[in-house]
C-alpha positions in Angstrom: 44.0 32.7 76.0 46.2 32.4 73.5 50.1 31.9 74.1 50.9 35.4 72.9 48.4 37.1 75.1 49.4 35.0 78.0 52.8 36.0 77.4 52.1 39.5 77.3 49.9 39.4 80.6 53.0 37.4 82.2 55.6 40.0 81.2 53.4 43.0 82.0 52.9 41.5 85.6 56.7 40.9 85.9 57.4 44.4 84.7 55.0 45.7 87.4 56.5 43.8 90.2 60.1 44.9 89.1 58.9 48.6 89.1 57.5 48.3 92.6 60.6 46.4 93.9 62.8 49.2 92.1 60.9 51.9 93.7 61.0 50.3 97.2 64.7 49.3 97.0 65.6 52.8 95.6 63.9 54.6 98.7 65.7 52.2 100.9 69.2 53.0 99.2 68.7 56.6 99.4 67.2 57.2 102.6 67.4 53.8 104.9 70.7 52.5 103.7 71.5 51.0 107.0 68.8 48.4 106.4 70.4 47.1 103.3 73.8 46.5 105.0 74.2 42.7 106.0 77.9 42.8 107.5 78.9 42.0 110.9 75.7 39.8 111.6 77.4 36.9 113.1 77.1 36.8 117.0 80.7 36.9 118.9 81.7 36.8 122.5 84.4 39.5 123.4 87.2 37.7 125.0 89.6 40.8 125.3 89.3 44.4 124.9 92.1 46.9 125.4 92.6 50.5 124.3 92.8 49.6 120.6 93.1 45.8 119.9 90.4 43.2 121.0 89.7 39.6 120.5 86.4 37.9 119.5 85.3 34.5 119.6 82.8 32.9 117.3 81.0 29.9 118.6 79.2 27.2 116.8 76.2 28.4 114.9 73.1 27.2 116.5 71.2 25.9 113.4 71.7 22.7 111.7 73.4 24.1 108.6 74.5 27.3 107.2 73.6 28.7 103.8 76.7 29.2 101.2 76.9 32.0 98.4 75.9 29.6 95.8 72.4 29.0 97.7 73.5 25.5 98.9 73.4 24.4 102.4 76.3 23.1 104.5 75.7 21.0 107.6 77.4 22.1 110.7 80.0 19.9 112.3 79.6 19.7 115.9 82.7 17.7 116.6 85.2 20.6 117.0 88.9 20.2 116.0 91.6 20.3 118.9 93.6 23.3 117.5 91.7 26.6 117.4 92.0 29.0 114.4 92.9 32.6 114.7 91.9 35.0 112.0 94.0 38.1 111.4 92.7 40.9 109.2 95.2 43.6 107.8 95.2 47.0 109.1 93.2 49.9 107.5 90.1 47.6 107.2 87.1 46.7 109.3 86.5 43.3 110.8 83.8 43.0 108.2 86.3 41.6 106.1 85.8 38.4 107.5 82.2 38.7 108.3 80.9 40.4 105.1 77.4 39.0 104.7 75.5 35.8 106.2 76.2 33.9 103.2 79.8 35.3 102.7 81.0 35.1 106.1 84.8 33.5 106.8 84.1 33.3 110.5 80.7 31.6 110.2 82.3 29.3 107.5 85.1 28.2 109.6 83.0 27.7 112.9 80.6 25.7 110.7 83.4 23.6 109.4 84.4 22.5 113.2 87.0 25.1 114.1 87.0 27.2 117.6 87.3 30.5 115.6 88.8 33.7 117.1 89.2 37.1 115.4 92.1 39.7 116.1 90.3 43.2 115.8 93.0 45.9 115.3 90.3 48.6 116.5 90.3 52.0 114.9 93.6 53.8 115.2 93.6 57.5 115.8 96.4 60.3 115.8 97.6 59.3 118.9 98.5 55.9 117.6 100.4 57.0 114.7 103.6 56.0 116.2 102.7 52.4 116.2 105.0 50.2 114.2 105.2 46.7 112.7 106.7 45.5 115.9 103.9 47.0 118.0 101.4 45.0 116.1 103.4 41.7 115.4 104.8 41.2 118.6 103.2 43.2 121.3 99.4 43.2 120.3 99.7 39.8 118.6 101.4 38.3 121.5 98.9 39.7 123.8 96.0 38.3 121.8 97.3 35.0 121.3 98.0 34.6 125.1 94.2 35.6 125.8 93.0 33.3 123.1 95.1 30.3 124.9 93.6 31.1 128.1 90.0 31.1 126.8 90.3 28.2 124.5 92.4 26.1 127.1 94.7 25.0 124.1 98.2 26.1 123.5 98.3 24.9 119.9 96.9 27.5 117.4 96.7 28.1 113.8 96.8 31.6 112.3 95.2 32.7 108.9 95.8 36.2 107.5 94.8 38.3 104.6 97.5 40.7 103.1 99.1 42.6 105.8 97.4 40.3 108.2 99.6 37.3 106.8 102.8 39.5 107.3 101.8 40.4 110.8 101.6 36.3 111.2 104.7 35.7 109.6 106.5 38.5 111.5 105.1 37.3 115.0 106.4 33.8 114.1 109.8 35.1 113.0 110.2 37.4 116.2 109.1 34.7 118.7 109.6 31.3 116.9 106.6 30.1 118.8 106.6 26.3 118.8 102.9 26.4 119.9 101.8 28.0 116.2 101.1 24.9 114.6 99.7 26.0 111.1 99.8 29.2 109.1 97.8 30.4 106.1 98.6 33.6 104.2 96.2 34.9 101.5 97.6 37.7 99.1 100.5 38.7 101.4 103.4 40.4 99.6 107.0 39.0 100.3 109.1 39.6 97.3 108.5 43.2 96.0 110.9 42.9 93.2 109.5 40.0 91.6 106.7 40.4 88.8 104.8 43.4 88.4 101.9 44.9 90.3 101.3 48.1 92.4 103.6 46.8 95.5 106.2 45.8 92.9 106.0 49.1 91.2 106.7 51.0 94.6 110.0 48.8 95.0 110.9 50.0 91.5 110.4 53.6 92.3 112.4 53.0 95.6 115.3 51.9 93.7 115.3 54.7 91.2 115.2 57.1 94.2 118.0 55.3 95.8 120.8 57.4 94.0 119.1 60.8 95.1 118.3 59.4 98.7 121.9 58.7 99.2 123.0 62.3 98.3 120.3 63.6 100.7 121.7 61.4 103.4 125.2 62.6 102.6 124.6 66.3 102.4 121.8 66.5 104.8 120.2 65.4 108.4 117.0 64.1 106.8 116.4 60.6 107.4 113.3 58.4 106.8 113.8 56.8 110.1 113.8 60.0 111.8 110.4 61.4 110.0 107.4 62.0 112.3 105.1 59.0 112.0 102.2 61.2 112.3 103.1 63.0 109.0 103.1 59.5 107.2 99.8 58.3 108.4 97.3 57.5 105.7 93.9 59.0 106.3 90.8 56.8 105.8 89.8 58.2 102.3 93.2 57.3 101.2 93.2 53.7 102.1 89.6 53.5 100.5 91.1 55.0 97.3 94.2 52.5 97.4 91.7 49.6 97.7 89.5 50.8 94.8 92.3 51.4 92.5 93.1 47.8 92.6 90.0 47.6 90.3 89.3 51.1 89.2 87.0 49.8 86.4 85.0 47.6 88.6 84.5 50.4 91.1 82.5 52.6 88.3 80.9 49.7 86.7 79.3 48.4 90.0 77.0 51.6 90.1 75.7 50.9 86.6 75.2 47.4 87.6 73.1 48.9 90.7 71.0 50.9 88.6 70.3 48.1 86.0 69.5 45.6 88.9 67.8 47.9 91.4 64.8 45.5 91.3 66.8 42.6 92.7 66.7 43.1 96.6 69.6 40.7 97.0 71.9 42.4 94.6 71.1 45.7 96.1 71.9 44.2 99.8 75.3 42.9 98.4 76.1 46.1 96.7 75.3 48.4 99.5 77.4 45.9 102.0 80.5 46.0 99.7 80.2 49.7 99.1 79.8 50.4 102.9 82.8 48.2 103.5 85.0 50.0 100.9 84.0 53.6 101.9 84.6 53.0 105.6 88.4 52.0 105.6 90.6 53.1 108.4 93.6 55.1 109.1 96.9 53.5 108.5 99.3 54.3 111.2 102.3 56.1 110.0 104.9 54.0 112.1 103.7 50.8 110.1 104.1 52.5 106.8 107.5 53.8 107.8 108.6 50.3 108.7 107.3 49.0 105.4 109.1 51.7 103.4 112.4 50.8 105.2 112.0 47.0 105.5 109.9 46.0 102.8 110.0 48.5 99.9 113.5 49.6 100.1 115.2 46.8 101.3 113.1 44.0 100.2 113.8 42.3 103.3 110.8 39.9 103.5 112.3 38.1 100.6 115.7 37.7 102.2 114.1 36.1 105.3 115.3 38.5 107.9 113.5 41.6 108.6 115.0 44.3 110.8 112.4 46.0 113.3 114.3 48.3 115.6 116.6 46.2 117.7 114.7 43.1 116.8 115.1 40.8 113.7 112.3 38.5 112.4 113.6 35.3 111.4 111.3 34.4 108.7 113.8 31.7 107.5 113.6 30.0 111.0 109.9 29.5 110.7 109.3 25.7 110.8 105.3 25.5 111.2 103.2 24.1 108.4 102.4 27.0 105.7 99.9 27.3 103.1 100.1 30.5 101.1 97.6 31.7 98.5 97.7 34.4 95.7 95.0 36.1 93.6 95.2 35.1 89.9 94.4 38.7 88.7 95.6 40.3 91.7 97.3 43.8 90.6 98.4 44.8 94.0 100.2 41.6 95.1 100.5 39.4 92.0 101.4 35.7 92.5 104.9 36.1 91.9 105.3 38.5 94.8 103.3 36.3 97.1 105.0 33.0 96.1 108.2 33.8 97.9 106.8 33.1 101.1 107.2 29.4 100.9 110.6 29.5 99.6 111.7 31.9 102.5 110.6 29.8 105.6 112.3 26.7 106.7 109.1 24.7 107.0 109.1 21.2 105.4 105.2 21.1 105.3 104.4 23.9 102.9 102.3 24.7 99.6 101.6 27.6 97.5 98.4 27.8 95.4 96.7 30.3 93.1 93.3 31.1 93.3 90.7 33.0 91.1 90.2 36.6 92.1 92.0 39.9 92.5 93.3 41.4 95.9 89.9 41.5 97.4 88.1 39.1 95.5 90.5 36.1 96.4 89.4 36.3 100.3 85.9 37.9 100.1 84.7 37.1 96.4 82.0 34.9 95.6 84.5 32.1 94.4 86.5 32.5 97.6 84.4 30.2 99.3 85.3 27.1 97.1 88.8 28.1 96.3 90.3 29.4 99.4 88.1 28.8 102.3 87.3 25.3 101.7 90.8 24.5 100.6 92.1 26.0 104.0 89.5 24.4 106.0 90.5 21.0 104.7 94.3 21.6 104.8 94.0 22.6 108.7 91.5 19.8 109.5 94.3 17.5 108.7 96.7 19.4 110.7 94.7 20.1 113.9 94.5 16.7 115.5 95.6 16.6 119.2 99.4 16.0 120.0 100.4 12.6 121.1 101.4 14.1 124.5 97.9 16.0 124.6 96.1 12.7 123.9 98.0 10.9 126.9 97.5 13.9 129.0 93.8 13.8 128.4 93.6 10.0 128.7 95.5 10.2 132.1 93.1 12.7 133.4 90.0 10.9 132.5 91.5 7.6 133.9 92.4 9.4 137.1 89.0 11.2 137.2 87.3 7.7 136.7 89.5 6.0 139.2 88.6 8.7 141.7 85.0 8.5 141.0 85.0 4.8 141.6 86.9 5.0 144.6 84.6 7.4 146.2 81.5 5.4 145.1 82.9 2.1 146.7 83.9 4.0 149.9 80.2 5.4 150.1 78.8 2.0 149.7 80.9 0.6 152.2 80.0 3.2 154.6 76.4 2.8 154.3 76.8 -0.8 154.6 78.4 -0.5 157.7 75.8 1.7 159.1 72.9 -0.7 158.1 74.7 -3.6 160.0 75.2 -1.5 163.0 71.9 -0.5 163.3 70.4 -4.0 162.7 72.7 -5.4 165.6 71.6 -2.5 167.8 68.1 -3.6 167.2 68.4 -7.0 168.1 70.2 -6.2 171.4 73.4 -7.9 170.7 76.7 -6.2 171.3 78.3 -4.5 168.4 81.3 -2.3 167.9 80.9 1.5 168.4 79.6 3.0 165.2 81.2 5.9 163.5 81.1 9.3 165.2 78.5 10.8 163.0 75.9 7.8 163.6 76.4 7.4 167.4 73.5 9.8 168.3 71.2 8.0 165.9 72.0 4.5 167.3 71.5 5.8 171.0 68.0 6.9 170.1 67.3 3.6 168.4 68.6 1.6 171.5 66.3 3.7 174.0 63.2 3.0 171.6 64.0 -0.6 171.4 
C-alpha cells in the first residue's frame, strides 16, 4: 500500500470514529446530560449540618496518587500537617466550586498535599433567609463552623482560604473576633478597595458616588432609607447570579458553545464543558441582607479599604488582623481587578503578608486550568511552611507521650512483680515450707494446691 493510500485509509478510519463518537456524545448531551457531569465526585464526611450551613471533611484519598489537569500524577502525602485547612466558598455558588472535576478539585488537591481539608457549605438560601446579613455569615455561622472543625480535628489552630466573597467573610470573621487561633489566611480575588482601578465592582462604586448627591436629597426630604429597605426585595434570584458570573466573560460564554459543537467527538472536552455549564447554570439566591450590607459598607462607604467595617452594632477591625496573609488576584479579572484586591495586604496589620497576581479571570484564577499550578500549588507551599505545630503544642504532645510511656512501663513492672510473687508463693507452698500469706486473689488457689500436696 502506497503512502497516499495508507494516509487516506487512516484518515477515513479516524473520521469514522469521530462521527460515531460525535453521535454518542450528542445523544448523551441532549438526553443523558447527568452522565457527563463530573462535579462533586470526591468523598466527604459530614461533620456538621444545620438548617442552612454545613461542614464537610475531606480525608486523604485512598489511592497512591491523584491525576492533575495536565495529565501528570502527584503522589499523596500521608504525613499530614498539624494545622487543618478550611475552604470558604462565596455566597451564590455551590460547593462544586472547590470540587469541579476529579482532575480539577481543590479539595482533593489540598488533601493530597497533606492538609486536613474542611469545607464550609453555605447551603441553598430560600426566601426565609433573605434577612441574613454579613454579620450572620461572617460571625454567627462562620464561628459555629470553625468550632465544629476544631472539635472534629482536635486542633485549635486553623488556616482559612476563601475565594471572592469567601475571602471577605474570612477577613470579616477575623476582624470581628481577632481570633488568635486562626494562623493563616489566603484570599483569592476578594474585592477590598472599590475605588481603585476599573472593573465591574469599581464601576458600581463610581455609580454610588454619582448618586450620592441625589441620595442626600432623598434622605433630607423623605423617610426612604437604604438601611430600612426590606431585604427580601433586594435578594438576587439564582438566574441573576448566573448572569452576573457569565458577564465577567460574555464572549467566552458564547464561544464555548461553538467549541462544544466543534469538539463534540472529544468525550473529555464534552464532560468538561457539561460540568462547567451545569455549575454556572445552577447558581444560588443571594440573600438581600448581604447585598444591603455590601451596598452600605463596601460600595457606598468603601469601608473595607479603610480597615474598619461597620456591621450593625459591631465593627470588623481589619486593620487589627495579625495572622499571616497571602492574597491573589486574577490578571484578567474584570470583576475584581488586581488593583481592587491588592489593598487587602495594606489594610491588615500582619507582618507576614504577600500579594500575587495569577493568570486568569475572576473564575479562572480559582478553577481554571492554570489555577492548579499558579494558585493551588503556591498556596499549598505557602501554607505548608506555616502549618507546623506550635512550640507549646510540641511540648504538650511530648509530655503526654512521655507520661503515657511512663505509665505503661510502671504497669508492666507492677504486673511482672505480681506474677513473680505468685510463682514464688506457689513453689514454697508445694515444698511444705512456711510462706507469707499470698495476695487475697490467690489464696483459694494456694489452698487447693496445699490439699493436693
